[in-house]
Structure formats: structure tokens, C-alpha cells
gemmi code that builds the backbone of each chain (N, CA, C; Angstrom):
import gemmi

chains = {
    "A": [
        ("GLY", (-19.514, 50.013, -35.943), (-18.252, 49.310, -35.859), (-17.071, 50.300, -36.040)),
        ("ALA", (-15.890, 49.803, -35.852), (-14.705, 50.671, -35.920), (-14.456, 50.994, -37.347)),
        ("GLY", (-14.109, 52.236, -37.577), (-13.752, 52.656, -38.919), (-12.278, 52.684, -39.124)),
        ("VAL", (-11.801, 53.329, -40.145), (-10.383, 53.472, -40.436), (-9.838, 54.472, -39.393)),
        ("SER", (-8.724, 54.116, -38.764), (-8.153, 55.017, -37.849), (-6.728, 55.405, -38.286)),
        ("GLN", (-6.355, 56.630, -37.964), (-4.979, 57.125, -38.342), (-4.350, 57.789, -37.124)),
        ("SER", (-3.027, 57.700, -37.092), (-2.315, 58.367, -36.048), (-0.944, 58.811, -36.529)),
        ("PRO", (-0.454, 59.925, -36.033), (-1.163, 60.845, -35.115), (-2.218, 61.628, -35.898)),
        ("SER", (-3.030, 62.358, -35.201), (-4.032, 63.232, -35.928), (-3.312, 64.481, -36.435)),
        ("ASN", (-2.370, 64.917, -35.679), (-1.575, 66.090, -36.161), (-0.066, 65.817, -35.870)),
        ("LYS", (0.775, 66.280, -36.798), (2.191, 66.139, -36.662), (2.873, 67.382, -37.152)),
        ("VAL", (3.662, 67.999, -36.263), (4.492, 69.117, -36.632), (5.922, 68.659, -36.614)),
        ("THR", (6.679, 68.927, -37.671), (8.031, 68.513, -37.718), (8.894, 69.584, -38.355)),
        ("GLU", (10.188, 69.476, -38.237), (11.071, 70.378, -38.804), (11.586, 69.888, -40.120)),
        ("LYS", (11.815, 70.760, -41.019), (12.339, 70.396, -42.328), (13.581, 69.538, -42.185)),
        ("GLY", (13.606, 68.481, -42.956), (14.746, 67.548, -42.929), (14.565, 66.333, -42.080)),
        ("LYS", (13.550, 66.377, -41.174), (13.313, 65.222, -40.299), (12.456, 64.182, -41.073)),
        ("ASP", (12.524, 62.952, -40.557), (11.693, 61.862, -41.086), (10.402, 61.768, -40.248)),
        ("VAL", (9.315, 61.359, -40.925), (8.077, 61.173, -40.168), (7.420, 59.874, -40.619)),
        ("GLU", (6.693, 59.281, -39.680), (5.930, 58.049, -39.983), (4.460, 58.274, -39.623)),
        ("LEU", (3.594, 57.953, -40.585), (2.170, 58.078, -40.363), (1.551, 56.696, -40.402)),
        ("ARG", (0.655, 56.448, -39.525), (0.110, 55.116, -39.374), (-1.357, 55.034, -39.774)),
        ("CYS", (-1.748, 53.908, -40.358), (-3.174, 53.664, -40.760), (-3.587, 52.296, -40.282)),
        ("ASP", (-4.707, 52.247, -39.593), (-5.377, 50.994, -39.221), (-6.637, 50.821, -40.030)),
        ("PRO", (-6.644, 49.946, -41.010), (-7.869, 49.819, -41.826), (-8.967, 49.082, -41.117)),
        ("ILE", (-10.117, 49.082, -41.761), (-11.228, 48.307, -41.200), (-10.859, 46.821, -41.280)),
        ("SER", (-11.139, 46.112, -40.219), (-10.849, 44.705, -40.185), (-11.452, 43.950, -41.340)),
        ("GLY", (-10.658, 43.119, -42.025), (-11.157, 42.325, -43.144), (-11.040, 42.995, -44.505)),
        ("HIS", (-10.717, 44.287, -44.514), (-10.588, 44.966, -45.787), (-9.229, 44.576, -46.402)),
        ("THR", (-9.246, 44.145, -47.610), (-7.999, 43.717, -48.288), (-7.269, 44.833, -48.991)),
        ("ALA", (-7.998, 45.876, -49.350), (-7.379, 46.943, -50.104), (-7.123, 48.176, -49.164)),
        ("LEU", (-6.004, 48.796, -49.365), (-5.670, 49.984, -48.575), (-5.049, 51.017, -49.469)),
        ("TYR", (-5.420, 52.277, -49.233), (-5.008, 53.379, -50.106), (-4.473, 54.556, -49.228)),
        ("TRP", (-3.513, 55.266, -49.789), (-3.100, 56.519, -49.178), (-3.303, 57.617, -50.239)),
        ("TYR", (-3.899, 58.724, -49.721), (-4.108, 59.929, -50.549), (-3.515, 61.126, -49.774)),
        ("ARG", (-3.297, 62.207, -50.507), (-2.826, 63.419, -49.886), (-3.668, 64.576, -50.286)),
        ("GLN", (-3.960, 65.510, -49.397), (-4.758, 66.672, -49.699), (-4.031, 67.902, -49.212)),
        ("SER", (-3.497, 68.619, -50.184), (-2.785, 69.868, -49.849), (-3.762, 71.012, -49.781)),
        ("LEU", (-3.362, 72.044, -49.108), (-4.289, 73.200, -48.887), (-4.859, 73.717, -50.188)),
        ("GLY", (-6.165, 73.748, -50.301), (-6.835, 74.233, -51.451), (-6.761, 73.320, -52.647)),
        ("GLN", (-6.251, 72.120, -52.472), (-6.166, 71.177, -53.590), (-7.112, 70.009, -53.396)),
        ("GLY", (-7.346, 69.277, -54.448), (-8.112, 68.062, -54.353), (-7.303, 66.919, -53.773)),
        ("LEU", (-7.882, 65.803, -53.576), (-7.188, 64.663, -53.079), (-6.327, 64.034, -54.174)),
        ("GLU", (-5.196, 63.653, -53.778), (-4.183, 63.117, -54.728), (-3.821, 61.677, -54.329)),
        ("PHE", (-4.007, 60.750, -55.224), (-3.670, 59.400, -54.935), (-2.148, 59.201, -54.762)),
        ("LEU", (-1.767, 58.415, -53.759), (-0.340, 58.179, -53.490), (0.020, 56.717, -53.764)),
        ("ILE", (-0.624, 55.799, -53.080), (-0.196, 54.391, -53.124), (-1.428, 53.490, -52.831)),
        ("TYR", (-1.345, 52.259, -53.312), (-2.466, 51.285, -53.141), (-1.856, 49.932, -52.859)),
        ("PHE", (-2.404, 49.274, -51.866), (-2.070, 47.881, -51.521), (-3.317, 47.002, -51.686)),
        ("GLN", (-3.091, 45.834, -52.277), (-4.212, 44.864, -52.384), (-3.654, 43.464, -52.038)),
        ("GLY", (-4.030, 42.946, -50.939), (-3.602, 41.619, -50.502), (-2.127, 41.484, -50.577)),
        ("ASN", (-1.654, 40.383, -51.208), (-0.231, 40.166, -51.323), (0.388, 40.611, -52.615)),
        ("SER", (-0.392, 41.330, -53.417), (0.101, 41.827, -54.692), (1.063, 42.958, -54.450)),
        ("ALA", (1.920, 43.205, -55.468), (2.862, 44.338, -55.405), (2.056, 45.592, -55.346)),
        ("PRO", (2.413, 46.545, -54.547), (1.654, 47.777, -54.387), (1.795, 48.645, -55.641)),
        ("ASP", (0.802, 49.502, -55.891), (0.854, 50.512, -56.960), (1.400, 51.768, -56.309)),
        ("LYS", (2.663, 52.088, -56.579), (3.334, 53.227, -55.999), (3.330, 54.440, -56.938)),
        ("SER", (2.543, 54.377, -57.967), (2.687, 55.384, -59.067), (2.422, 56.797, -58.604)),
        ("GLY", (1.678, 56.954, -57.512), (1.332, 58.331, -57.103), (2.297, 58.920, -56.118)),
        ("LEU", (3.301, 58.201, -55.664), (4.269, 58.764, -54.728), (5.090, 59.893, -55.421)),
        ("PRO", (5.067, 61.058, -54.821), (5.687, 62.240, -55.532), (7.194, 62.223, -55.625)),
        ("SER", (7.876, 61.459, -54.781), (9.362, 61.415, -54.868), (9.846, 60.138, -54.098)),
        ("ASP", (11.115, 59.861, -54.257), (11.607, 58.680, -53.564), (11.830, 58.894, -52.090)),
        ("ARG", (11.479, 60.084, -51.612), (11.507, 60.309, -50.154), (10.306, 59.647, -49.478)),
        ("PHE", (9.316, 59.346, -50.316), (8.055, 58.731, -49.784), (8.119, 57.241, -49.969)),
        ("SER", (7.681, 56.501, -48.960), (7.585, 55.079, -49.047), (6.495, 54.624, -48.116)),
        ("ALA", (5.951, 53.437, -48.356), (4.896, 52.911, -47.504), (5.030, 51.371, -47.485)),
        ("GLU", (4.606, 50.864, -46.361), (4.545, 49.422, -46.268), (3.219, 49.004, -45.560)),
        ("ARG", (2.905, 47.758, -45.785), (1.684, 47.217, -45.093), (2.065, 45.889, -44.552)),
        ("THR", (2.123, 45.759, -43.263), (2.590, 44.559, -42.643), (1.376, 43.647, -42.306)),
        ("GLY", (1.546, 42.397, -42.636), (0.548, 41.383, -42.279), (-0.787, 41.662, -42.937)),
        ("GLY", (-0.786, 42.373, -43.999), (-2.054, 42.660, -44.704), (-3.032, 43.549, -43.896)),
        ("SER", (-2.478, 44.240, -42.931), (-3.406, 45.088, -42.151), (-2.843, 46.481, -41.988)),
        ("VAL", (-2.154, 46.755, -40.921), (-1.665, 48.137, -40.614), (-0.701, 48.563, -41.721)),
        ("SER", (-0.811, 49.859, -42.018), (0.163, 50.440, -43.006), (0.809, 51.655, -42.390)),
        ("THR", (2.080, 51.881, -42.813), (2.819, 53.016, -42.418), (3.311, 53.786, -43.656)),
        ("LEU", (3.100, 55.030, -43.682), (3.635, 55.937, -44.749), (4.752, 56.694, -44.132)),
        ("THR", (5.949, 56.584, -44.737), (7.139, 57.233, -44.276), (7.583, 58.297, -45.224)),
        ("ILE", (7.879, 59.495, -44.698), (8.443, 60.552, -45.538), (9.820, 60.919, -44.898)),
        ("GLN", (10.817, 60.753, -45.739), (12.195, 61.030, -45.264), (12.550, 62.448, -45.661)),
        ("ARG", (13.360, 63.067, -44.879), (13.918, 64.423, -45.125), (12.804, 65.367, -45.584)),
        ("THR", (11.785, 65.516, -44.708), (10.637, 66.285, -45.034), (10.949, 67.691, -45.551)),
        ("GLN", (10.136, 68.137, -46.451), (10.200, 69.459, -47.035), (8.939, 70.221, -46.754)),
        ("GLN", (8.989, 71.517, -46.853), (7.749, 72.318, -46.555), (6.613, 71.995, -47.461)),
        ("GLU", (6.920, 71.606, -48.688), (5.831, 71.243, -49.654), (5.143, 69.961, -49.297)),
        ("ASP", (5.704, 69.240, -48.329), (5.104, 67.950, -47.893), (3.922, 68.249, -46.968)),
        ("SER", (3.825, 69.463, -46.477), (2.722, 69.811, -45.564), (1.353, 69.642, -46.218)),
        ("ALA", (0.538, 68.833, -45.604), (-0.756, 68.408, -46.206), (-1.495, 67.540, -45.162)),
        ("VAL", (-2.719, 67.168, -45.557), (-3.450, 66.182, -44.777), (-3.261, 64.829, -45.523)),
        ("TYR", (-2.800, 63.831, -44.844), (-2.583, 62.519, -45.407), (-3.708, 61.605, -45.012)),
        ("LEU", (-4.455, 61.119, -45.990), (-5.651, 60.325, -45.751), (-5.438, 58.874, -46.148)),
        ("CYS", (-5.922, 57.979, -45.297), (-5.860, 56.597, -45.575), (-7.280, 56.099, -45.812)),
        ("ALA", (-7.450, 55.108, -46.714), (-8.747, 54.536, -46.971), (-8.583, 52.999, -47.106)),
        ("SER", (-9.667, 52.325, -46.865), (-9.648, 50.862, -47.079), (-10.944, 50.461, -47.753)),
        ("SER", (-10.924, 49.276, -48.366), (-12.130, 48.763, -49.015), (-12.095, 47.232, -48.955)),
        ("GLN", (-13.243, 46.595, -49.093), (-13.305, 45.138, -49.038), (-12.571, 44.540, -50.201)),
        ("GLY", (-12.735, 45.039, -51.384), (-11.995, 44.616, -52.513), (-11.398, 45.890, -53.110)),
        ("SER", (-11.232, 45.892, -54.396), (-10.728, 47.148, -54.983), (-11.234, 47.458, -56.338)),
        ("THR", (-11.246, 46.411, -57.215), (-11.559, 46.701, -58.570), (-13.041, 46.646, -58.924)),
        ("GLU", (-13.787, 45.994, -58.118), (-15.227, 46.005, -58.375), (-15.765, 47.385, -58.079)),
        ("THR", (-16.526, 47.913, -58.954), (-16.921, 49.321, -58.897), (-17.768, 49.593, -57.661)),
        ("TYR", (-18.405, 48.571, -57.088), (-19.244, 48.879, -55.926), (-18.431, 48.962, -54.672)),
        ("ASN", (-17.187, 48.654, -54.717), (-16.375, 48.678, -53.488), (-16.066, 50.101, -53.091)),
        ("GLU", (-16.918, 50.601, -52.199), (-16.669, 51.982, -51.755), (-15.436, 51.997, -50.840)),
        ("GLN", (-14.769, 53.124, -50.904), (-13.611, 53.292, -50.040), (-14.045, 54.056, -48.760)),
        ("PHE", (-13.555, 53.534, -47.656), (-13.839, 54.146, -46.321), (-12.619, 54.906, -45.903)),
        ("PHE", (-12.736, 56.137, -45.665), (-11.626, 57.010, -45.334), (-11.490, 57.195, -43.824)),
        ("GLY", (-10.235, 57.328, -43.419), (-9.961, 57.753, -42.050), (-10.017, 59.266, -41.919)),
        ("PRO", (-9.785, 59.796, -40.682), (-9.916, 61.218, -40.458), (-8.690, 61.991, -40.958)),
        ("GLY", (-7.627, 61.299, -41.263), (-6.448, 61.950, -41.810), (-5.428, 62.328, -40.724)),
        ("THR", (-4.179, 62.547, -41.191), (-3.132, 63.088, -40.335), (-2.712, 64.444, -40.957)),
        ("ARG", (-2.799, 65.461, -40.214), (-2.386, 66.811, -40.699), (-0.882, 66.970, -40.384)),
        ("LEU", (-0.090, 67.043, -41.447), (1.380, 67.152, -41.326), (1.762, 68.618, -41.680)),
        ("THR", (2.507, 69.232, -40.759), (2.991, 70.537, -40.915), (4.542, 70.454, -40.833)),
        ("VAL", (5.177, 70.916, -41.854), (6.689, 70.930, -41.887), (7.157, 72.361, -41.804)),
        ("LEU", (7.835, 72.647, -40.707), (8.309, 74.028, -40.446), (9.634, 74.333, -41.125)),
    ],
    "B": [
        ("ASP", (-8.638, 59.586, -67.935), (-9.726, 59.770, -66.979), (-10.663, 60.805, -67.503)),
        ("ALA", (-11.974, 60.570, -67.267), (-12.960, 61.503, -67.727), (-12.838, 62.804, -66.870)),
        ("LYS", (-13.020, 63.964, -67.554), (-12.899, 65.224, -66.868), (-14.272, 65.619, -66.336)),
        ("THR", (-14.343, 66.207, -65.183), (-15.603, 66.622, -64.608), (-15.625, 68.090, -64.350)),
        ("THR", (-16.819, 68.735, -64.409), (-16.970, 70.091, -64.100), (-18.140, 70.270, -63.115)),
        ("GLN", (-17.846, 70.924, -61.978), (-18.823, 71.134, -60.956), (-18.774, 72.582, -60.562)),
        ("PRO", (-19.941, 73.110, -60.096), (-19.883, 74.536, -59.577), (-18.938, 74.567, -58.369)),
        ("ASN", (-18.235, 75.652, -58.213), (-17.334, 75.752, -57.060), (-18.106, 75.732, -55.779)),
        ("SER", (-19.244, 76.384, -55.731), (-20.035, 76.445, -54.501), (-21.544, 76.547, -54.794)),
        ("MET", (-22.327, 76.131, -53.811), (-23.765, 76.285, -53.883), (-24.282, 76.480, -52.448)),
        ("GLU", (-25.440, 77.089, -52.388), (-26.028, 77.431, -51.112), (-27.458, 76.923, -51.039)),
        ("SER", (-27.859, 76.471, -49.865), (-29.211, 75.955, -49.724), (-29.713, 76.341, -48.344)),
        ("ASN", (-31.010, 76.241, -48.205), (-31.649, 76.399, -46.855), (-32.000, 75.059, -46.281)),
        ("GLU", (-31.921, 75.005, -44.963), (-32.262, 73.776, -44.287), (-33.685, 73.311, -44.682)),
        ("GLU", (-33.831, 72.027, -44.740), (-35.133, 71.418, -45.067), (-35.537, 71.498, -46.545)),
        ("GLU", (-34.766, 72.202, -47.335), (-35.093, 72.319, -48.762), (-34.306, 71.323, -49.590)),
        ("PRO", (-34.794, 70.973, -50.765), (-33.995, 70.047, -51.623), (-32.806, 70.751, -52.250)),
        ("VAL", (-31.737, 70.015, -52.526), (-30.586, 70.524, -53.190), (-30.243, 69.665, -54.397)),
        ("HIS", (-29.970, 70.316, -55.475), (-29.553, 69.627, -56.698), (-28.146, 70.004, -57.061)),
        ("LEU", (-27.219, 69.070, -56.947), (-25.815, 69.333, -57.201), (-25.457, 68.793, -58.552)),
        ("PRO", (-25.123, 69.637, -59.554), (-24.843, 69.122, -60.881), (-23.397, 68.747, -61.104)),
        ("CYS", (-23.191, 67.845, -62.044), (-21.869, 67.487, -62.510), (-21.895, 67.226, -63.985)),
        ("ASN", (-20.945, 67.868, -64.686), (-20.779, 67.609, -66.123), (-19.602, 66.658, -66.296)),
        ("HIS", (-19.840, 65.590, -67.058), (-18.739, 64.600, -67.336), (-18.914, 64.241, -68.792)),
        ("SER", (-18.768, 65.149, -69.692), (-19.077, 64.884, -71.105), (-18.119, 63.899, -71.738)),
        ("THR", (-16.978, 63.709, -71.207), (-15.984, 62.744, -71.809), (-16.031, 61.369, -71.189)),
        ("ILE", (-17.056, 61.083, -70.421), (-17.158, 59.818, -69.707), (-17.267, 58.680, -70.714)),
        ("SER", (-16.627, 57.565, -70.399), (-16.703, 56.405, -71.296), (-17.950, 55.571, -71.023)),
        ("GLY", (-18.322, 54.701, -71.901), (-19.565, 54.016, -71.773), (-19.652, 53.062, -70.554)),
        ("THR", (-18.460, 52.688, -70.030), (-18.473, 51.764, -68.912), (-18.065, 52.377, -67.592)),
        ("ASP", (-17.883, 53.726, -67.600), (-17.559, 54.374, -66.326), (-18.796, 54.571, -65.460)),
        ("TYR", (-18.694, 54.181, -64.220), (-19.730, 54.467, -63.257), (-19.510, 55.885, -62.762)),
        ("ILE", (-20.575, 56.511, -62.251), (-20.485, 57.850, -61.682), (-20.587, 57.695, -60.171)),
        ("HIS", (-19.567, 58.044, -59.468), (-19.532, 57.949, -57.985), (-19.606, 59.344, -57.433)),
        ("TRP", (-20.248, 59.459, -56.279), (-20.249, 60.716, -55.538), (-19.729, 60.435, -54.111)),
        ("TYR", (-18.807, 61.262, -53.720), (-18.328, 61.269, -52.351), (-18.536, 62.665, -51.801)),
        ("ARG", (-18.486, 62.790, -50.496), (-18.560, 64.122, -49.881), (-17.576, 64.133, -48.749)),
        ("GLN", (-17.098, 65.354, -48.450), (-16.085, 65.512, -47.363), (-16.599, 66.604, -46.406)),
        ("LEU", (-17.001, 66.169, -45.239), (-17.431, 67.116, -44.222), (-16.176, 67.819, -43.632)),
        ("PRO", (-16.369, 68.970, -43.052), (-15.243, 69.714, -42.528), (-14.368, 68.887, -41.601)),
        ("SER", (-13.070, 68.961, -41.802), (-12.090, 68.287, -41.008), (-12.286, 66.757, -40.902)),
        ("GLN", (-12.866, 66.195, -41.905), (-13.027, 64.688, -41.964), (-12.534, 64.168, -43.331)),
        ("GLY", (-12.353, 62.859, -43.386), (-12.081, 62.266, -44.623), (-13.312, 62.138, -45.486)),
        ("PRO", (-13.187, 61.953, -46.769), (-14.365, 61.805, -47.674), (-15.207, 60.604, -47.263)),
        ("GLU", (-16.478, 60.633, -47.568), (-17.329, 59.478, -47.380), (-18.174, 59.247, -48.621)),
        ("TYR", (-18.372, 57.951, -48.923), (-19.216, 57.549, -50.059), (-20.623, 58.025, -49.954)),
        ("VAL", (-21.176, 58.475, -51.027), (-22.588, 58.883, -50.995), (-23.449, 57.947, -51.838)),
        ("ILE", (-23.070, 57.800, -53.116), (-23.947, 57.011, -54.028), (-23.171, 56.772, -55.313)),
        ("HIS", (-23.548, 55.795, -56.134), (-23.028, 55.668, -57.436), (-24.053, 55.046, -58.366)),
        ("GLY", (-23.829, 55.251, -59.664), (-24.733, 54.651, -60.661), (-24.103, 54.603, -62.050)),
        ("LEU", (-24.774, 53.906, -62.935), (-24.246, 53.757, -64.326), (-25.194, 54.453, -65.367)),
        ("THR", (-26.414, 53.999, -65.438), (-27.333, 54.622, -66.391), (-28.669, 54.974, -65.729)),
        ("SER", (-29.152, 54.124, -64.843), (-30.459, 54.346, -64.261), (-30.314, 55.278, -63.076)),
        ("ASN", (-31.365, 55.983, -62.751), (-31.391, 56.768, -61.541), (-31.309, 55.857, -60.334)),
        ("VAL", (-30.646, 56.286, -59.285), (-30.396, 55.498, -58.110), (-30.830, 56.237, -56.873)),
        ("ASN", (-31.331, 55.454, -55.925), (-31.705, 56.069, -54.595), (-31.097, 55.263, -53.493)),
        ("ASN", (-30.684, 55.927, -52.443), (-30.329, 55.278, -51.220), (-30.708, 56.172, -50.071)),
        ("ARG", (-30.315, 55.775, -48.857), (-30.811, 56.536, -47.676), (-30.239, 57.936, -47.613)),
        ("MET", (-29.158, 58.150, -48.278), (-28.496, 59.457, -48.189), (-28.976, 60.427, -49.306)),
        ("ALA", (-29.216, 59.910, -50.488), (-29.452, 60.799, -51.620), (-30.037, 60.032, -52.791)),
        ("SER", (-30.324, 60.803, -53.877), (-30.665, 60.219, -55.148), (-29.694, 60.711, -56.205)),
        ("LEU", (-29.478, 59.883, -57.199), (-28.622, 60.256, -58.295), (-29.417, 60.164, -59.602)),
        ("ALA", (-29.482, 61.300, -60.262), (-30.165, 61.326, -61.557), (-29.131, 61.457, -62.655)),
        ("ILE", (-29.162, 60.506, -63.590), (-28.125, 60.436, -64.656), (-28.817, 60.781, -65.991)),
        ("ALA", (-28.282, 61.731, -66.711), (-28.834, 62.108, -67.977), (-28.804, 60.944, -68.944)),
        ("GLU", (-29.757, 60.967, -69.918), (-29.842, 59.815, -70.835), (-28.587, 59.662, -71.635)),
        ("ASP", (-27.906, 60.733, -71.969), (-26.652, 60.647, -72.747), (-25.433, 60.449, -71.857)),
        ("ARG", (-25.671, 60.408, -70.553), (-24.661, 60.147, -69.534), (-23.575, 61.258, -69.475)),
        ("LYS", (-23.779, 62.349, -70.085), (-22.735, 63.398, -70.052), (-22.897, 64.331, -68.827)),
        ("SER", (-23.949, 64.090, -68.051), (-24.093, 64.841, -66.830), (-24.926, 64.012, -65.855)),
        ("SER", (-24.803, 64.442, -64.618), (-25.580, 63.807, -63.559), (-25.904, 64.829, -62.473)),
        ("THR", (-26.845, 64.516, -61.662), (-27.263, 65.435, -60.573), (-27.420, 64.630, -59.280)),
        ("LEU", (-26.762, 65.072, -58.235), (-26.920, 64.484, -56.940), (-28.052, 65.287, -56.233)),
        ("ILE", (-29.015, 64.571, -55.720), (-30.168, 65.250, -55.132), (-30.237, 64.902, -53.621)),
        ("LEU", (-30.178, 65.906, -52.830), (-30.411, 65.763, -51.381), (-31.876, 66.259, -51.164)),
        ("HIS", (-32.741, 65.385, -50.706), (-34.151, 65.709, -50.712), (-34.522, 66.757, -49.707)),
        ("ARG", (-33.882, 66.668, -48.529), (-34.119, 67.701, -47.522), (-32.776, 67.996, -46.810)),
        ("ALA", (-32.189, 69.079, -47.203), (-30.870, 69.420, -46.675), (-30.906, 69.668, -45.165)),
        ("THR", (-29.920, 69.151, -44.495), (-29.704, 69.477, -43.086), (-28.362, 70.120, -42.896)),
        ("LEU", (-28.155, 70.702, -41.724), (-26.890, 71.407, -41.497), (-25.728, 70.442, -41.620)),
        ("ARG", (-25.964, 69.125, -41.346), (-24.908, 68.161, -41.397), (-24.533, 67.847, -42.859)),
        ("ASP", (-25.311, 68.255, -43.826), (-25.002, 68.021, -45.198), (-24.003, 69.046, -45.747)),
        ("ALA", (-23.688, 70.054, -44.972), (-22.698, 71.063, -45.444), (-21.326, 70.368, -45.615)),
        ("ALA", (-20.836, 70.353, -46.837), (-19.648, 69.575, -47.165), (-19.207, 69.918, -48.598)),
        ("VAL", (-18.075, 69.387, -48.943), (-17.635, 69.473, -50.340), (-18.054, 68.164, -51.009)),
        ("TYR", (-18.750, 68.247, -52.122), (-19.304, 67.094, -52.836), (-18.504, 66.870, -54.140)),
        ("TYR", (-17.986, 65.635, -54.286), (-17.166, 65.324, -55.461), (-17.915, 64.296, -56.330)),
        ("CYS", (-17.877, 64.595, -57.583), (-18.441, 63.708, -58.655), (-17.175, 63.005, -59.257)),
        ("ILE", (-17.217, 61.668, -59.289), (-16.021, 60.918, -59.745), (-16.372, 59.809, -60.695)),
        ("PRO", (-16.060, 59.951, -61.991), (-16.253, 58.850, -62.940), (-15.252, 57.754, -62.593)),
        ("ARG", (-15.694, 56.522, -62.641), (-14.829, 55.428, -62.291), (-15.078, 54.237, -63.227)),
        ("PRO", (-14.050, 53.730, -63.889), (-14.213, 52.540, -64.712), (-14.819, 51.418, -63.972)),
        ("ASP", (-15.589, 50.567, -64.635), (-16.253, 49.471, -63.902), (-15.319, 48.350, -63.463)),
        ("SER", (-14.272, 48.203, -64.187), (-13.279, 47.160, -63.784), (-11.947, 47.377, -64.477)),
        ("GLY", (-10.947, 46.638, -64.022), (-9.682, 46.593, -64.708), (-8.788, 47.842, -64.535)),
        ("GLY", (-7.614, 47.712, -65.019), (-6.662, 48.841, -64.977), (-6.473, 49.340, -63.534)),
        ("SER", (-6.480, 50.596, -63.435), (-6.280, 51.197, -62.108), (-7.612, 51.864, -61.686)),
        ("ASN", (-8.705, 51.191, -61.851), (-9.975, 51.752, -61.513), (-10.129, 51.928, -60.014)),
        ("TYR", (-9.213, 51.403, -59.210), (-9.278, 51.596, -57.770), (-8.896, 53.015, -57.373)),
        ("LYS", (-8.217, 53.732, -58.268), (-7.845, 55.111, -57.935), (-9.084, 56.028, -58.075)),
        ("LEU", (-9.391, 56.732, -57.017), (-10.445, 57.735, -57.119), (-9.731, 59.045, -57.463)),
        ("THR", (-10.245, 59.679, -58.544), (-9.667, 60.914, -58.979), (-10.597, 62.026, -58.556)),
        ("PHE", (-10.226, 62.760, -57.516), (-11.053, 63.825, -56.958), (-10.717, 65.161, -57.670)),
        ("GLY", (-11.734, 65.859, -58.087), (-11.551, 67.218, -58.619), (-11.673, 68.226, -57.486)),
        ("LYS", (-12.103, 69.431, -57.780), (-12.283, 70.489, -56.802), (-13.561, 70.362, -56.025)),
        ("GLY", (-14.572, 69.694, -56.657), (-15.825, 69.490, -55.966), (-16.660, 70.766, -55.776)),
        ("THR", (-17.840, 70.606, -55.197), (-18.736, 71.743, -54.943), (-18.893, 71.875, -53.433)),
        ("LEU", (-18.602, 73.091, -52.966), (-18.821, 73.368, -51.527), (-20.229, 73.752, -51.316)),
        ("LEU", (-20.959, 72.905, -50.559), (-22.367, 73.179, -50.220), (-22.459, 73.815, -48.896)),
        ("THR", (-23.071, 74.985, -48.889), (-23.379, 75.681, -47.606), (-24.871, 75.550, -47.324)),
        ("VAL", (-25.233, 75.141, -46.109), (-26.624, 74.995, -45.743), (-26.995, 76.012, -44.683)),
        ("ASN", (-27.903, 76.882, -44.998), (-28.335, 77.956, -44.039), (-29.488, 77.481, -43.149)),
        ("PRO", (-29.382, 77.781, -41.863), (-30.464, 77.385, -40.932), (-31.765, 78.143, -41.187)),
    ],
}
model = gemmi.Model(1)
for chain_id, residues in chains.items():
    chain = gemmi.Chain(chain_id)
    for i, (resn, *xyz) in enumerate(residues, 1):
        res = gemmi.Residue()
        res.name, res.seqid = resn, gemmi.SeqId(i, " ")
        for name, pos in zip(("N", "CA", "C"), xyz):
            atom = gemmi.Atom()
            atom.name, atom.element = name, gemmi.Element(name[0])
            atom.pos, atom.b_iso = gemmi.Position(*pos), 0.0
            res.add_atom(atom)
        chain.add_residue(res)
    model.add_chain(chain)
structure = gemmi.Structure()
structure.add_model(model)
structure.setup_entities()
């Protein structure tokens, strides 16, 4: 079946520009997550959506980062006024639920963002 | 969050078993131990998880020490496709922000043909 998809797969932008990254979760999955993986670093949690509950934004590194999830499905991560330190692979994941420990997270292939 | 320690890298030969260790001495009594792996240029994928008893699935086996301070992921016959970074992740069984997966540096497994 279809997995988590992300677009674009690669994005090159200039410093100061805004970018939007898209995530299509697995159909029926109520939980959606964004993570970031910088070069040589581990994965860093950014934000979490679960159904109609308020998202957990505690991992967003600055107010230049925002995300929304429309209709409980597709999500968009927006980075305003991009900086070179924003260069990373942005990974989206989804799961059927979230807090039950058996709910494995299914990851997309990621979007590689390069800020020049 | 419980701290984990894994070897930076390990090497194996194809068709041989691989034992990937993880130390999680500060794990709490209700934390499950999850393993994910990340193949080159892909997102992580779930491998296995357990609490106290050893666990088996089609991908691997998980052996958990009796004191739960360490665990070992076992790939019974490594293939070239198993070359990846393997992450050991303690995860609370419920409540709070247990939905956050905290990835460390993991172990880079190289499989030689």
C-alpha cells in the first residue's frame, strides 16, 4: 500500500526565502510528526499532530517555523526567512494512534533542504 | 528520557548473524525498548520493540537483559540490505509525550559481501 509521501524530495533555496514542505500521511493515520535530521546529527523532533487536538510544537527551533495539518490529513511545514542552519533533511511520519507504545511510526523519504 | 549508548559502528559479513548492543542503564520500569533502522537516503523504519521478554518478528529478534539495563538486536542472517544505522530508543508505555521518538547517534552497520 501507499506509504508516507513527501514533496519536494529536494529543495534548494536562497537565504531569506520562505519554503513550504508537504507531507501526505498514510490514509487513516490520525497522528502525524515532523522531525529534522541535520548533517551528522540524530533525528530531532519538531512537531506532532493528533486528530483535532492542539499540536505539540515544543520541538520547533524558532518562530520562523510553523506547521499546519488541514482536514486531519496533509500537513505543510513552513520555514520563513530561511537561514543556512536550516539546511537538513526534514522527515514526516504518521501512525495509527500515538500514545500506545505499539503504534509504530511510518516515515516518509524526507525532503532535503539546502539553504544557500 | 533514558540515555542510551550504542557502538558508533559495526561490521558483519553477509549470511552471518549480527548482534547489535544497546546500553540503557537509566531506563524506567515502564519504558519499552524500540529499535528503528535507517537505510541510506531513506527515512527510519520500525524494526521491533519489547518490554521484558525476548521478542521475535520477521525482521529480527530482541534480547532484553534481565535487569533491563541493556538489550541486543539480533539479525539472524545479515544481508546487504541490512546495511543501515540502527537506533535503540526507550519509550514510555503511555502518557506524557511518549509519542516523541528520541533518536541518538545509533550504530552504523556495514555488511560485507
